[in-house]
N, C-alpha and C positions, 0 to 999 in steps of 0.2 A: 766691716767689710765697708768698701766703697760703696755709695748708694748707686752711681751707674754701673757698676758690675754685677748687683744684687738684680738690677731691672734689665741689662743683658743676658742674665741667668734666667730669670723670670720668661723671658720673650722664647728661650732656647725651650725652657720646659715646656710653654703653651704649643710651640712647633712638634716637638715631640708627641705631643698627645694628640695633636691634630693629625700628625703622619699614623699614628697607630690606629687612633679610630678610622681613619681611611683604610689602613690595611684591612681592621676586621670586618669592616662592612663589604671589603672587595672579595675576602676570603668567604663571607657568608652568599655572598651573591654567586660566587663562583658555585659554592656547593649547592644551592638553592637551583641555579643554571644545570648542575650535572644531575641536580635530583628530577627535576622536570624532563630533563633527555632521558633518562632510564625510564622513567615512564611513559614517554613517546615510543621508544622502541617495543613497547607491547604489541604497538598497531600492526594490524596486518595492513602493508602499503602494497598496492598495485600500480603499475603503469599501463595506463591506456592511451588510444590514440590522441585524445583531449589534452593529454599532457604535454605533447609536442606544441600545441598550439600558444602563441604567445597572448597575454592578457593586454585587452585594451578598456577604455573608460567607455561611459554611456555616448559620449561622444565619437568614438572610435579610435581615441588617440593612443598611441602605444605608453604602457604605465611598467613600473618595475615589478609589481607584483599584486597578489590579492589584498595585502593590507592598503594599498593604494586606491581600490575600488571605495565607490560610496556605496552600493548595493553588491552584496555576495549573494548568490542564489547557489544552493547546494540540492540534490536528490537525495530524501530520504527512503532506504528501501528497510522492507522487512520481509526477509524471503523465509519459505517454509521449508527448508531441509530441517528433518529432524534427525541428527545423527549423536550420537552419544558425546559425553566429554564436553560438554559448553559448545558443541558443533564448531570449535574452532580447526578441527580435521577438516572440514569444506573449503576452509579459504585456503589450503593446503594443495589438497586435491580436486579441486575444481568443481565443477555443476555437478551436481546429481541429476539422472534422470528425471524430468518431469516437475523439479524444482518450479517454483512461482514467484513471483513478487505480491506477496499477501496483502503488503501495505504499501501504498506508494504516495510520497507527500511531497510538496515543493516548498524548501524554508528560505524566505529571502531575509538577509541581515542589513540593517542602516548600519552602516559601520561608523557614521558620523552621530547618528542622535541615539544610537544604543536601542533601537525599537526594532521589531521580529513580526512577520507575518507568514502564515503557514496554510496551504493549500492541500488539502486532500485530492486526488484524483482516483475517480471510479473505476474499480478493477476492471468492470463490466464492459469500459469504452472502445469501440472497433478502431483499430489501428490496422496500418500496413507496415509489415517489415519484410525485407528480402522475400517476398511473395507469398508470406502468410499473412491472410487477412484473419484477424483475431483478435480475442479481448487482450487489452493494455497488460492483465498481470501474467498472460503466458507469453509476452516478449522474454521475458528472462530466460524463459527455457530455451529459446531460440538463441539469442544472442548476449545472455548475461548482463552485466552492469552496464556496459558499455552499448548494447542494444538498446537498453531502456532510456538511457541518456540521450540516445540519437533519437528515438521514437518521440519523447517528451518534446524535444527541441522543436522537431519538424510539425508535429500536430498541435502545439499550444503555442508556438511561437517565442517561446522565452529563452533567453541566453543562459544556460545550464552547463558547467561543464565537469563538475565535481560531485561525486556522489560519495554517502556514506552507507553502510549494510550491517544489518547485524540478522541473524537467525530468528523468526519470532519465536520459537521455544528457548531462546537463552535470555529474552526478554526479562524472563521471571528473576534470572539472577541480579540483572542490574536492578531492577526494583526491590529487591532484597537487599542488596548491598547500600541504599539509602534508607532503609527500614520502613519499607512500605509507602504505600500513598494513599490521600484521603480523597474519598469519591462520593459524590451523592448519587445514591438510586433512587429510582422510580418505583414504585409499586410493582409494576409490569417487569421490571428490570430484575427487581430482589426475586418475584416469586420464580421467574425462571432459573436466576443463579441457583435457586435453591432446588431446583428441580420440581416445583410445584405445578408448572404448567408446561408444554412442549417448547423444547429448546435444542439448541445446538451445543451449549456450553453452560457447564454447571461449575459451580465454587465448591472447593473443601471445606470451608466453613459456613455457617449459618451467615446471611446477611439479612439487613432490614432496609426498609423503605427510609430515605434519608442520609443522613452522613456515616458512612462507613471506613475505617482502616482496612485497607485491603494488602495483604503480601503478596508478593510476585506470581503464585499461582492464579491466584483468587482475581487479581488485577488483570493478568492475560487473559481469564476467562471471560471477564466482563470486557476487553476489549475485542474479543471474539463475536460475542453475541449478535445474534442478526435473526434468530428465528421469529420474535416477537414483533419485528417493524421490517425494517427494509435494510438493506447494503448504506444507503446514506446516513441512516442513523447510526452503523457500525463505525463507518469513518470518522464520525462524529465522536464516538466512545473511543478510538484510538486516541484522537485530538487530547480528549480529556484525561486520558492517561499521563500522555506527552506532558500537558500544563501540570498535573498534579506531582509529577517526577522533576519537575523544574522549582515549581515551589517547594519541594521538599529539600532541593539543595543549600535554600539560603539558611537552612538549621544545621547544616552540617560543622561538625567540629575539625580539625585540623585532620585528627584520626580516622574519623569518619571518612573524610575525604580522600584521605590516602588509601583507604581498604577500599573505597568505590573505584579509584584508578585502577587499583590492583585486579581489581571484576571486570571492571569494564572494558578496558582497553584491549586486552586480548580477544575480546567479543566483537570487534568493529572492525570492518574491511573499507578501505576507502583509496581513492586516486589521487587523493591530496598527498603532497609530499611532506614530509620533514618540515622542511623550511619553509613551507606555506602555513604549517599549522605553528609553528615558531614566531614567525611575523603576526600572526593573528594574537599570539598569547598576551600581550600587554592590552588587548580591548577585550579579553574575555572577562574578565572582572565585572565590566559595565553591564554584563547579559544575564548575571545572577539574579532569579526571580523573575527574569522581564515576562509581563504579560503577553501573549501571543494573540493577533489579530486574525480570526479565523475564518476558512469557506472550504466548502466543496466545490470541486467542478463534476459536469457541467449542471448549470444552473438550469431549472425549470424552463422549459419550453425554447431551449439552445440546442436541445438533441431531438431525434427521432428514434425510430429501432430499424433494425434489419437481422435477417438471419443470416447464420455462417452457413457454410457447407454442410454441416453435421446437425443443422435445424435448432442450434442454440442463438437465443434472441442477444443480441448486443447495441450498445448506445452509437448511433451515429451522430457524431456532435455536429455544429455549425462551425467550423475552423476558424472563420474570419471571426466570427462574433465572440468565440472562448479565446480569442488570442487578443483579442481587444479587452476583455473584461480582465483577464489575467496583469495584463498591463495597468489597466488602470488600477487594479488592487494592490499592487505590488509598488508601484512609481507614482500613485497620485490618490486621491482621496475616492476611490470607487467603494460602493456601500452596497453589500449584496442584498441587503434586507430591504432596499426602496427600489431595486432595478424592476423595471418592466420590460417586456422583450419587444422590441419594434418589430412593426409590423412585416417589413421587408424579410426579417430574420425569422419569422414564423411563416412567411410564404416559400423561403429557401428550404426551411426543414421539410414542408410536407410535401413540396417537390421532389426533394432530394429522397424521402421515404417511398412517394410512390414508383419513382425511377427504381428504386433498389428492390423493391416487391416485385414489379413487372420482370428484372432481370432474373431475379432468382426462381420466379415462376418459369421462365424460359429455361433456365439452366436444369431445371428439376421437374420435368413434364411427371415424370411416375408418380409425385407426390398428390397428382390429381386422377389418376386412373381409378376407376372402380374396380376393387378387387374381385377377381372371378369365383365362383362359388367351386371348392374343389370335390372331385370325385372322390368316392373311396378308393383307397388305395389297396391293391392284392399285393401280397409279400410272398415270393417265391418259397415254398417249403412249407407257408403256414397252412395246411389244409384246413384245419379250426376257422381261420378267418374267408377262406373261399366257401366253405359251407354255410356259413352266416351269411354272408353276401347272397350267396344263390338261392336260401332259403327266405331272404327278404324279400328278393325279386319276384318269387314264386307268390309270395303272399299277397304282393301288390298288383300282380297280375291278374289271380283270382279276385279281389277284391274288384277290378276295373270290370271284369268281366260279368261278375254279379249285378255291378251298379248298369250295366249297358242292358242286360236281360231285362231289369228291373224297366228301365227307360224305353225299352220295346214294349214289354207289356203293357205298360200305361198308355203309349201313343197307339197301340191296337185297342184297348179298351176304348180311348176316346174318338175313335175312328166308327168304331161299330156303335155308339151313342148318336154320333151327328147322323 
């Protein structure tokens, strides 16, 4: 065979192999894309007023979408509806009466350097929403997730337009889907979770001080625990569970990951669009196992307290300082461990607290009235009660007369001696 013909045929074969390889890769890519879309279809998508707003960057310039941001903020809500069947029914039928945002966190991810920061917002922070002055956690009952977004933007000065929500009772399923989480317990936490000391939450399985591997139910019990200390410690425990879950995802096989998506995604409600999630998908791998920088707001010294109309105490934050702190933490190098409250902030907090106390007293004068001693009530038709009351009065009158006679006799004797 002619050498030139052999070389030409060889070139044709190489091109054939390359084209065939490209087709295989394209088909695999298409298959992977279809697979991802089938998973994303399981999410409960909700349109809110924020979906109509165009995206802008930190400089206020219009951009194409979320993926073009440097920082993307999202509000994470854990609500306390407790419907059966994984709680997916709530996403279809709407809010349940009295539902609250039991967990409220702000997550800020840096899409450039693949870092993430998480801030817990205390549930008893006092906020105002559509005429209601109440705890932050109760805003969900008044206005749902959209109401929570509006209040957080207004009171904390942060640009957040998207949320993701799960029902607290369904979180156990998510944790079981990743095989549980590793949590380190203090002696007090272990004793409480075992029911050995007074608590509001116990586990199904015995736990010990130190490292424990918790299933979904027990991890949820740990995240709810607060009777042994305070709500500040409770929200820290919630973040510990979230970080432990992130750590666990690093070890998942493809089969385990598929199982996780099948369980987790139907339990999630969000006002992110499917297109927005697709745009972030290429960046998702960079956040696997990310170590979260964490903080709880408000910080000590940046809030006072005031009473609600029904007498509950709520935190009254200094909004200016709190917004400044949050901005520095998300976009700068603010370290809550080294924070010292400025004197002017302390002064503002004290003055606001005094003004709130005076206003509450003026609106509730009945709280300061001395209660009157009630007279025995006679009930019509109750003759026994009447007889007892009359008999009691007669006995008192006889005792008084006897005492008066005794005093009179004593005075007479004294006069005669003189």
